[in-house]
C-alpha positions as CSV (number, residue, x, y, z in Angstrom):
1,M,29.7,-0.7,-11.5
2,L,27.4,1.9,-10.1
3,G,25.4,1.8,-13.3
4,L,24.9,-2.0,-13.0
5,G,24.1,-1.7,-9.4
6,A,21.5,0.9,-10.1
7,L,19.9,-1.2,-12.9
8,A,19.7,-4.3,-10.6
9,A,18.4,-2.5,-7.6
10,G,15.8,-0.6,-9.8
11,A,14.5,-3.8,-11.3
12,V,14.0,-5.4,-7.9
13,I,12.2,-2.3,-6.6
14,G,10.0,-2.1,-9.7
15,I,8.9,-5.7,-9.3
16,A,8.1,-5.2,-5.7
17,L,6.0,-2.2,-6.4
18,G,4.2,-3.8,-9.3
19,A,3.5,-7.1,-7.5
20,L,3.0,-5.9,-3.9
21,G,1.8,-2.3,-4.2
22,G,4.5,-1.3,-1.8
23,G,7.9,-2.2,-0.5
24,G,9.6,-0.4,-3.4
25,S,10.7,2.6,-1.4
26,V,11.5,0.6,1.8
27,L,13.9,-1.3,-0.4
28,A,15.1,1.7,-2.4
29,V,16.4,3.7,0.5
30,P,18.8,1.0,1.9
31,A,19.8,0.1,-1.7
32,L,20.7,3.8,-2.4
33,I,22.6,4.1,0.9
34,Y,24.5,0.8,1.0
35,L,24.9,-0.1,-2.6
36,L,25.2,3.3,-4.3
37,G,26.7,5.5,-1.6
38,F,23.9,8.1,-1.1
39,S,23.6,9.9,2.2
40,P,20.4,9.2,4.1
41,V,18.9,12.6,3.2
42,G,19.9,12.1,-0.5
43,A,18.6,8.6,-0.5
44,T,15.1,9.6,0.8
45,A,14.8,12.3,-1.8
46,A,16.0,10.0,-4.6
47,S,13.6,7.3,-3.4
48,L,10.7,9.7,-3.7
49,V,11.6,10.4,-7.4
50,I,12.1,6.7,-8.2
51,V,8.9,5.5,-6.4
52,T,6.7,8.3,-7.8
53,L,7.6,7.5,-11.4
54,T,7.4,3.7,-10.9
55,S,4.1,3.9,-9.0
56,V,2.5,5.8,-11.9
57,T,3.5,2.9,-14.2
58,G,2.1,0.3,-11.8
59,L,-1.1,2.3,-11.2
60,V,-1.8,2.4,-15.0
61,A,-1.3,-1.4,-15.2
62,H,-3.5,-2.2,-12.2
63,A,-6.2,0.3,-13.2
64,G,-6.6,-1.5,-16.5
65,E,-7.4,-4.7,-14.6
66,G,-9.9,-3.0,-12.4
67,N,-7.8,-3.4,-9.2
68,V,-7.9,0.3,-8.1
69,R,-10.6,1.5,-5.7
70,W,-10.5,5.1,-6.6
71,R,-12.8,6.6,-3.9
72,T,-10.8,4.9,-1.1
73,G,-7.5,5.7,-2.6
74,L,-8.3,9.4,-3.1
75,L,-9.6,9.7,0.5
76,F,-6.4,8.2,1.7
77,S,-4.4,10.5,-0.5
78,A,-6.2,13.7,0.4
79,A,-5.8,13.1,4.1
80,G,-2.0,12.5,3.6
81,I,-1.1,15.5,1.5
82,G,-0.6,18.0,4.4
83,P,1.2,15.6,6.7
84,A,3.5,14.5,3.8
85,M,4.5,18.1,3.0
86,L,5.1,18.9,6.7
87,G,7.1,15.7,7.2
88,G,9.2,16.5,4.1
89,A,10.1,19.9,5.5
90,L,11.1,18.4,8.8
91,A,13.1,15.5,7.5
92,V,16.2,17.5,6.6
93,Q,16.5,18.5,10.3
94,I,16.6,14.9,11.6
95,P,20.0,13.2,12.2
96,A,20.9,10.4,9.8
97,A,21.1,7.7,12.6
98,V,17.6,8.6,13.8
99,L,16.2,8.4,10.3
100,T,17.8,5.0,9.8
101,A,16.4,3.7,13.1
102,A,12.9,5.1,12.5
103,F,12.9,3.5,9.1
104,G,13.7,0.1,10.6
105,V,11.1,0.4,13.3
106,V,8.3,1.4,10.9
107,A,9.2,-1.3,8.4
108,G,9.3,-4.0,11.1
109,A,5.9,-2.9,12.6
110,A,4.3,-3.0,9.2
111,A,5.7,-6.5,8.5
112,L,4.4,-7.9,11.8
113,R,1.0,-6.3,11.2
114,M,0.9,-7.9,7.7
115,L,1.7,-11.3,9.0
116,R,-1.1,-11.1,11.5
117,T,-3.7,-9.7,9.1
118,R,-6.2,-12.3,7.8
119,R,-7.2,-12.2,4.2
120,A,-10.3,-10.1,3.6
121,V,-13.4,-11.8,2.4
122,E,-14.5,-10.7,-1.1
123,G,-17.6,-8.5,-0.8
124,A,-16.7,-7.5,2.8
125,V,-15.4,-4.0,1.9
126,T,-16.6,-1.3,4.2
127,V,-15.2,2.2,3.7
128,R,-15.4,4.2,7.0
129,P,-14.3,7.7,6.0
130,G,-13.0,8.6,9.5
131,R,-10.8,5.6,9.8
132,V,-9.5,5.8,6.2
133,A,-8.7,9.5,6.7
134,A,-6.8,8.9,9.9
135,A,-4.8,6.1,8.3
136,G,-4.1,8.3,5.3
137,G,-2.9,11.2,7.4
138,G,-0.4,8.8,9.2
139,L,0.8,7.4,6.0
140,G,1.4,10.9,4.6
141,A,3.5,11.9,7.6
142,V,5.6,8.7,7.2
143,T,6.1,9.4,3.5
144,G,7.3,13.0,4.2
145,V,9.7,12.1,7.0
146,L,11.2,8.8,5.8
147,G,11.1,9.4,2.1
148,V,9.0,6.4,1.4
149,G,5.8,6.1,-0.7
150,G,3.9,4.6,2.1
151,G,2.8,1.5,0.2
152,F,4.3,-0.9,2.7
153,L,1.9,0.7,5.2
154,A,-0.9,1.4,2.9
155,V,-1.3,-2.2,1.8
156,P,-1.8,-3.6,5.4
157,A,-4.1,-0.6,6.2
158,L,-6.3,-1.1,3.1
159,V,-6.5,-4.8,3.9
160,S,-7.2,-4.6,7.7
161,V,-8.8,-1.2,8.1
162,V,-10.9,-1.0,5.0
163,G,-11.3,-4.7,4.2
164,L,-10.0,-4.7,0.6
165,R,-8.8,-8.0,-1.0
166,M,-5.0,-8.1,-1.5
167,Q,-5.2,-7.5,-5.2
168,N,-7.4,-4.4,-4.8
169,A,-5.2,-3.2,-1.9
170,V,-2.1,-3.5,-4.1
171,G,-3.7,-1.5,-7.0
172,T,-5.2,1.2,-4.7
173,S,-2.0,1.7,-2.7
174,L,-0.2,2.7,-5.9
175,L,-2.6,5.7,-6.2
176,V,-1.8,6.6,-2.5
177,I,1.9,6.3,-3.1
178,T,1.9,8.5,-6.2
179,V,0.0,11.4,-4.5
180,N,1.9,11.2,-1.2
181,S,5.3,11.1,-2.9
182,L,4.5,14.1,-5.1
183,A,3.4,16.1,-2.0
184,A,6.6,15.2,-0.2
185,L,8.7,16.1,-3.3
186,A,7.2,19.5,-3.4
187,T,9.0,20.4,-0.1
188,R,12.4,18.9,-1.3
189,A,13.1,20.7,-4.5
190,G,16.6,21.8,-3.4
191,T,17.6,18.3,-2.4
192,V,16.3,16.7,-5.6
193,E,18.3,19.2,-7.7
194,G,21.5,18.0,-6.2
195,L,20.9,14.3,-7.0
196,D,23.3,12.2,-9.2
197,W,21.1,11.7,-12.2
198,A,23.6,9.4,-13.8
199,V,22.7,6.9,-11.1
200,V,19.1,7.9,-10.5
201,G,18.2,7.8,-14.2
202,P,19.1,4.1,-14.8
203,F,17.5,3.2,-11.5
204,V,14.2,4.7,-12.6
205,A,14.3,3.1,-16.0
206,A,14.9,-0.3,-14.6
207,A,12.2,0.2,-11.9
208,V,9.6,1.2,-14.4
209,L,10.2,-1.9,-16.6
210,G,10.2,-4.0,-13.4
211,A,6.8,-2.7,-12.4
212,W,5.2,-4.2,-15.5
213,D,6.8,-7.6,-14.7
214,G,5.6,-7.3,-11.1
215,K,2.1,-6.6,-12.1
216,R,2.1,-9.8,-14.2
217,L,3.5,-11.7,-11.2
218,A,0.7,-10.4,-9.0
219,A,-1.9,-11.9,-11.4
220,R,-0.3,-15.4,-11.1
221,V,0.3,-15.6,-7.3
222,S,-2.4,-15.7,-4.7
223,G,-3.0,-12.8,-2.4
224,P,-2.0,-14.6,0.9
225,T,1.3,-15.7,-0.7
226,L,2.1,-12.1,-1.8
227,Q,1.2,-10.9,1.6
228,R,3.6,-13.4,3.3
229,I,6.4,-12.6,0.9
230,F,5.9,-8.9,1.4
231,A,6.0,-9.2,5.2
232,L,9.2,-11.4,5.2
233,V,11.1,-9.0,3.0
234,L,10.1,-6.1,5.2
235,L,11.3,-8.0,8.3
236,A,14.7,-8.6,6.8
237,V,15.1,-5.0,5.7
238,A,14.0,-3.8,9.2
239,A,16.5,-6.0,11.0
240,F,19.3,-4.8,8.8
241,M,18.5,-1.1,9.2
242,L,18.1,-1.4,13.0
243,L,21.4,-3.2,13.3
244,D,23.1,-0.6,11.2
245,A,21.7,2.2,13.3
246,A,22.8,0.5,16.5
247,L,26.5,0.1,15.3
């Protein structure tokens, strides 16, 4: 049963990452906790492994379509490396209930921001290094503490702060997720070694395959529609996590 649950959850997370450029880790953590029995600390570490490998797959697919803005993505990533490593070191000291509540608050805030963000106009991209670096540093900190890739925050930031179109924001966020997750993993080597790889392995395999399907879905669905789907999924997850933390 655990193997089937890992395959199903992995496929959904992979599709989310491939299609939306984020949301995979924000869905992976609750799936690992509530469906597969991981502790919050173990779930955040496993999520980083899963999302890193899946994001690389999605990044390759989107790069082939020209959807990755490398300069912007690398600036975001560089600013987030230090905060991601610091957050990863601090995460193991935070109580599980606090991690769960923080996870729900951040996901809900990102969803509401996404629903309010208007679609960027093509050709209106303006990269302001200071704003991009500040947003990247914040994303890195969230990645380290909560064990998420940061894509569910990177996508709205790339749309609203930088002005990227949704498809470009999706592709570029995968670069940010990959770098931030690797930085956070560097501080969690001991936690990763203790993971149940009989569960994590099938999860990763299904997620990688799902990322290719998600990328094809992104090419068929309009940016605003993807944006609304993304936000509504995040709101549902946020509500569930906050309810669980309060009980």
